[in-house]
C-alpha positions as CSV (number, residue, x, y, z in Angstrom):
1,M,0.0,0.0,0.0
2,T,1.4,3.4,-1.0
3,H,1.5,5.7,2.0
4,L,1.3,9.5,1.5
5,W,2.2,11.7,4.4
6,L,1.0,15.3,4.2
7,R,3.3,17.4,6.4
8,A,2.5,20.6,8.1
9,E,4.4,23.5,6.5
10,Q,7.0,25.1,8.7
11,R,7.7,28.3,6.9
12,D,6.3,31.6,8.1
13,N,3.3,32.9,6.0
14,E,2.8,29.5,4.3
15,T,-0.7,28.3,4.7
16,R,-1.2,26.5,1.4
17,T,-1.5,22.8,0.8
18,G,-1.2,20.6,-2.2
19,L,-3.9,18.2,-1.2
20,T,-7.5,18.9,-0.3
21,P,-9.7,16.6,1.8
22,E,-11.6,15.7,-1.4
23,G,-8.4,14.7,-3.0
24,A,-7.3,12.7,0.0
25,A,-10.6,10.8,-0.1
26,A,-9.9,10.0,-3.7
27,L,-6.5,8.6,-2.8
28,I,-7.9,6.5,0.0
29,A,-10.6,5.2,-2.3
30,A,-7.9,4.2,-4.8
31,G,-6.2,2.0,-2.0
32,M,-3.6,4.5,-0.7
33,K,-3.0,5.3,3.0
34,V,-3.0,9.1,3.7
35,S,-1.6,10.5,6.9
36,V,-2.1,14.2,7.6
37,E,-0.1,16.2,10.1
38,D,-2.2,18.4,12.4
39,S,-1.7,22.1,11.5
40,D,-3.3,25.2,12.9
41,T,-2.0,27.3,10.0
42,R,-3.1,25.2,7.0
43,V,-5.9,27.0,5.2
44,I,-8.0,23.9,5.3
45,A,-8.8,22.6,8.8
46,T,-7.4,19.3,10.0
47,A,-10.8,18.1,11.0
48,A,-11.9,18.1,7.3
49,Y,-9.1,15.6,6.5
50,A,-10.2,13.4,9.4
51,Q,-13.7,13.4,8.1
52,A,-12.3,12.3,4.7
53,G,-10.8,9.2,6.3
54,C,-7.2,10.3,6.8
55,E,-5.0,9.3,9.7
56,I,-4.2,12.5,11.7
57,V,-0.6,12.6,13.1
58,P,1.2,15.3,15.2
59,A,2.6,18.3,13.4
60,H,6.2,18.1,12.2
61,S,6.4,14.4,13.0
62,W,7.4,13.4,9.4
63,P,11.1,12.6,10.3
64,D,9.7,9.7,12.3
65,A,7.3,8.5,9.6
66,P,7.6,4.9,8.4
67,G,10.4,4.5,6.0
68,D,8.2,3.7,3.1
69,A,6.0,6.8,3.6
70,V,6.2,9.4,0.8
71,I,6.4,12.9,2.5
72,F,4.4,15.5,0.7
73,G,4.8,19.2,1.3
74,L,5.2,22.4,-0.6
75,K,8.0,24.6,0.7
76,E,11.4,24.0,2.1
77,L,12.3,21.7,5.0
78,P,14.0,23.1,8.2
79,E,17.6,23.7,7.3
80,D,19.1,21.6,10.1
81,G,21.4,19.5,8.0
82,T,19.9,16.2,9.0
83,P,20.1,13.3,6.5
84,L,16.8,12.6,4.6
85,P,16.0,8.9,4.2
86,H,12.4,9.3,2.9
87,T,11.0,10.1,-0.5
88,H,9.9,13.7,-0.5
89,I,7.5,15.5,-2.9
90,M,8.1,19.2,-2.6
91,F,9.5,22.3,-4.3
92,G,13.2,21.6,-3.8
93,H,14.8,24.6,-5.7
94,A,17.9,22.4,-6.0
95,Y,18.6,22.0,-9.7
96,K,19.7,25.4,-10.9
97,G,22.9,25.9,-8.9
98,Q,21.3,27.4,-5.8
99,S,23.6,27.1,-2.7
100,S,20.7,26.0,-0.5
101,G,19.8,23.4,-3.1
102,R,23.1,21.8,-3.0
103,K,22.9,21.5,0.7
104,L,19.5,19.8,0.3
105,L,20.9,17.3,-2.2
106,E,23.7,16.5,0.2
107,R,21.1,15.7,2.9
108,F,19.3,13.3,0.5
109,K,22.6,11.7,-0.4
110,A,23.5,11.2,3.2
111,G,20.1,9.7,4.1
112,G,19.5,7.7,0.9
113,G,16.2,9.5,0.2
114,T,14.7,10.8,-3.0
115,L,13.5,14.2,-4.1
116,L,10.5,14.3,-6.5
117,D,10.5,18.0,-7.3
118,L,7.0,19.4,-7.9
119,E,8.5,22.0,-10.3
120,Y,9.8,19.2,-12.6
121,L,6.7,16.9,-12.7
122,T,6.0,17.1,-16.4
123,D,3.9,15.4,-19.0
124,D,5.1,13.9,-22.2
125,N,5.2,17.3,-23.8
126,G,7.4,18.8,-21.1
127,R,4.6,20.8,-19.6
128,R,4.2,20.9,-15.8
129,V,1.3,18.8,-14.6
130,A,0.5,21.3,-11.8
131,A,1.6,24.8,-11.0
132,F,0.6,27.7,-8.7
133,G,1.6,30.0,-11.6
134,Y,-1.6,31.9,-12.2
135,W,-2.1,32.9,-8.6
136,A,1.6,33.6,-8.2
137,G,1.3,36.1,-11.1
138,F,-1.9,37.6,-9.8
139,A,-0.5,38.1,-6.3
140,G,2.9,39.2,-7.5
141,A,1.3,41.9,-9.6
142,A,-0.8,42.9,-6.6
143,V,2.3,43.4,-4.3
144,S,4.1,45.2,-7.1
145,I,1.2,47.6,-7.5
146,K,1.3,48.2,-3.7
147,C,5.0,49.0,-4.0
148,R,4.2,51.6,-6.7
149,I,1.4,53.1,-4.7
150,A,3.8,53.5,-1.8
151,Q,6.3,55.2,-4.1
152,L,3.7,57.7,-5.2
153,R,3.0,58.5,-1.6
154,G,6.7,59.0,-1.0
155,E,7.0,55.8,1.0
156,S,8.2,52.3,0.9
157,C,5.8,49.4,0.8
158,G,5.0,48.0,4.2
159,Q,4.0,44.5,5.3
160,V,1.6,42.6,3.2
161,Q,-1.1,40.1,4.4
162,P,-3.2,37.4,2.8
163,Y,-6.6,38.2,1.4
164,P,-9.8,36.0,1.8
165,N,-10.2,35.9,-2.0
166,A,-9.2,37.5,-5.3
167,E,-12.2,39.9,-5.4
168,A,-11.3,41.3,-2.0
169,L,-7.7,41.9,-3.2
170,K,-8.8,43.6,-6.3
171,A,-11.2,45.9,-4.4
172,A,-8.6,46.9,-1.9
173,L,-6.1,47.7,-4.6
174,A,-8.6,49.7,-6.6
175,K,-9.4,51.8,-3.6
176,E,-5.7,52.5,-3.0
177,L,-5.1,53.4,-6.6
178,A,-7.9,55.9,-6.6
179,D,-5.9,58.0,-4.1
180,V,-2.8,58.4,-6.3
181,D,-2.0,59.5,-9.8
182,S,-0.8,56.5,-11.7
183,S,-2.5,57.3,-15.0
184,A,0.8,57.2,-17.0
185,D,1.9,53.8,-15.7
186,R,2.1,50.8,-18.0
187,A,3.3,47.3,-17.4
188,L,5.5,44.9,-19.5
189,V,5.0,41.2,-18.8
190,I,7.6,38.7,-20.1
191,G,6.1,35.2,-20.1
192,A,2.7,36.6,-21.0
193,L,1.4,33.4,-22.6
194,G,2.2,31.3,-19.5
195,R,0.2,30.8,-16.3
196,V,2.2,33.3,-14.3
197,G,2.0,35.9,-17.0
198,R,-1.7,35.5,-17.4
199,G,-2.2,36.0,-13.7
200,A,-0.2,39.2,-13.7
201,S,-1.8,40.5,-16.9
202,D,-5.3,39.8,-15.7
203,L,-4.9,41.8,-12.5
204,C,-3.3,44.7,-14.2
205,T,-6.1,44.8,-16.8
206,A,-8.7,44.6,-14.1
207,L,-7.2,47.6,-12.5
208,G,-6.9,49.6,-15.7
209,I,-3.1,49.3,-16.1
210,P,-2.2,48.9,-19.8
211,V,-0.2,45.7,-20.4
212,T,2.4,45.0,-23.0
213,G,2.7,41.2,-23.3
214,W,5.9,39.5,-24.4
215,D,6.9,35.9,-24.7
216,M,9.6,33.9,-26.4
217,A,9.3,35.6,-29.8
218,E,9.9,39.0,-28.4
219,T,13.0,38.0,-26.4
220,A,14.6,35.7,-29.0
221,H,17.1,38.3,-30.2
222,G,18.8,38.1,-26.8
223,G,18.6,41.8,-25.8
224,P,19.3,44.4,-24.7
225,F,15.6,45.2,-24.0
226,A,15.2,48.9,-23.8
227,E,11.4,48.6,-23.8
228,I,11.6,47.3,-20.2
229,L,12.9,50.6,-19.1
230,E,10.0,52.4,-20.8
231,H,7.3,50.8,-18.6
232,A,6.6,51.7,-15.0
233,Y,6.2,48.0,-14.2
234,F,8.2,45.0,-15.4
235,F,7.0,41.5,-14.5
236,N,9.4,38.6,-15.0
237,C,7.1,35.5,-15.3
238,I,9.4,32.9,-16.9
239,L,11.2,29.9,-15.7
240,A,14.8,30.9,-16.4
241,G,17.4,28.4,-17.9
242,P,20.9,28.5,-19.2
243,D,19.8,30.2,-22.5
244,T,17.7,32.9,-20.8
245,P,19.0,36.4,-21.7
246,A,19.5,39.1,-19.1
247,F,16.3,41.2,-19.0
248,V,17.5,43.8,-16.4
249,C,21.2,44.4,-16.3
250,P,23.2,45.8,-13.4
251,D,23.3,49.3,-14.8
252,A,19.5,49.6,-15.2
253,P,18.9,51.5,-11.9
254,Q,21.2,54.4,-13.1
255,A,19.6,54.5,-16.6
256,D,17.1,57.1,-17.9
257,R,13.9,55.1,-17.3
258,A,10.2,55.1,-16.6
259,L,10.7,51.8,-14.8
260,R,9.8,52.0,-11.1
261,V,8.9,48.5,-10.0
262,I,10.3,45.1,-11.0
263,G,8.0,42.3,-10.0
264,D,10.3,39.3,-10.2
265,I,7.6,36.8,-9.8
266,A,9.9,33.9,-10.9
267,C,12.0,34.9,-8.0
268,D,15.2,32.9,-8.3
269,P,18.0,35.4,-7.2
270,D,20.3,32.6,-6.1
271,S,20.3,31.0,-9.5
272,A,23.1,31.3,-12.0
273,F,20.4,31.9,-14.6
274,N,18.7,34.9,-12.8
275,P,17.7,37.4,-15.6
276,V,17.0,40.3,-13.2
277,Q,20.6,41.3,-12.3
278,V,20.0,44.1,-9.8
279,Y,19.3,42.1,-6.6
280,D,20.6,39.0,-4.9
281,R,18.0,37.9,-2.4
282,A,14.3,37.4,-2.1
283,T,12.1,40.0,-0.4
284,T,9.6,39.1,2.4
285,W,6.0,39.6,3.5
286,E,7.4,42.0,6.2
287,A,9.5,44.0,3.7
288,P,8.2,43.2,0.2
289,A,10.2,45.9,-1.7
290,R,13.9,46.1,-2.0
291,R,14.9,49.6,-3.1
292,V,17.8,49.4,-5.5
293,H,17.8,53.1,-6.4
294,D,16.4,56.2,-4.8
295,D,16.0,59.0,-7.4
296,P,13.9,58.1,-9.2
297,P,12.9,55.1,-7.1
298,L,13.3,51.6,-8.3
299,D,11.9,48.7,-6.2
300,V,12.3,45.0,-6.6
301,M,9.4,42.8,-5.4
302,A,10.6,39.2,-5.1
303,I,8.6,37.2,-2.6
304,D,8.9,33.5,-3.2
305,N,5.6,32.2,-1.9
306,L,3.2,34.7,-3.4
307,P,0.2,32.3,-3.9
308,S,-0.1,32.3,-0.1
309,M,-1.7,35.7,-0.4
310,L,-4.7,33.8,-1.8
311,P,-4.2,30.5,0.0
312,L,-7.6,28.8,-0.5
313,E,-8.0,29.6,-4.2
314,S,-4.4,28.7,-5.0
315,S,-4.5,25.5,-2.9
316,E,-7.7,24.2,-4.5
317,D,-6.4,25.0,-8.0
318,F,-3.1,23.4,-7.5
319,A,-4.5,20.3,-5.8
320,S,-7.0,19.7,-8.5
321,Q,-4.2,19.8,-11.1
322,L,-2.0,17.5,-9.2
323,L,-4.5,14.9,-8.1
324,S,-4.3,12.6,-11.1
325,T,-0.5,12.4,-10.8
326,L,-0.7,11.6,-7.1
327,L,-3.2,8.8,-8.0
328,A,-0.5,7.4,-10.3
329,L,2.1,7.3,-7.5
330,P,1.8,3.6,-7.0
331,E,2.5,2.9,-10.7
332,A,6.1,2.0,-11.0
333,D,6.1,2.7,-14.8
334,N,4.3,6.1,-14.6
335,A,6.3,8.4,-16.9
336,V,5.8,11.5,-14.8
337,W,7.3,10.0,-11.7
338,Q,10.0,8.2,-13.7
339,R,11.2,11.4,-15.2
340,A,11.3,13.1,-11.7
341,R,13.3,10.2,-10.3
342,A,15.7,10.3,-13.2
343,L,16.3,14.0,-12.9
344,F,17.0,13.7,-9.2
345,A,19.5,10.9,-9.9
346,Q,21.2,13.1,-12.5
347,H,21.7,16.0,-10.1
348,L,22.5,13.8,-7.1
349,A,25.4,12.3,-9.1
350,E,26.9,15.8,-9.4
351,V,27.0,16.3,-5.6
């Protein structure tokens, strides 16, 4: 019997989940065992999982789970250096040269466990089977707009909080925008045809901010991209790789520019492929804007768990996308899981 163990997230401001009670019930009906760690921060109450037939276990007890349990979570594990003997399904951020990623792989190597990275679960066409992208784009645009509103008030953006739903978020932003003059502001979205880009574009459009949408065709020449500097907002919505050109170069803050806010929704500053070359660390819910130039201001917004601003909508969306793949977890020959295991083995061999 395949045993899936849903862990309680341990990161601040992370209330999402990748499995709903309805999904858990479907896994149980298919013959799987589902254990769910108790959590008072998960957006869906633990009691709902119990009602669905799940075994409820103490929060953060996954290190003591049976050896054959597959540990499922979203964000990073505590960085305590302990060996990892289990199979983990999570966003590892370990395959693009990140220093923290190498440490994670070293822990898997020491413990003999396996990472099945959610970012690299792909179908036969190379498309991700599940992604938080749309809501990351939507929320990333929202925080970036809040950064711009703060600039127009002569301030820096303060702490941000989750919203009960997308309509509440839009209404709050519309009210704030009505109090400042942002009529000349335009946005450029790179990755406009993808999930992340659509989310960012949809929010901007809903709030009356004109959007220029770019994708692979517009960036194929490799840059430089002067058009980015001509827009008040630039949203980076692509998954960078070794062939990704630099979108924002180190000298951009000093340039003659209309650019005021960079929403680096992809948010991979520790990667060797980072195309936004004016910052080197993520921003936070407490301090969402990093000011990289003062006159005129230029802020970078780079929060790496943006969908948690809309935790219920983003969780239900992601979980529904992922469920069919989780149902296939017991199948040894399933291509999605085989590819994930092969990719892990490839990167582990380089450690």
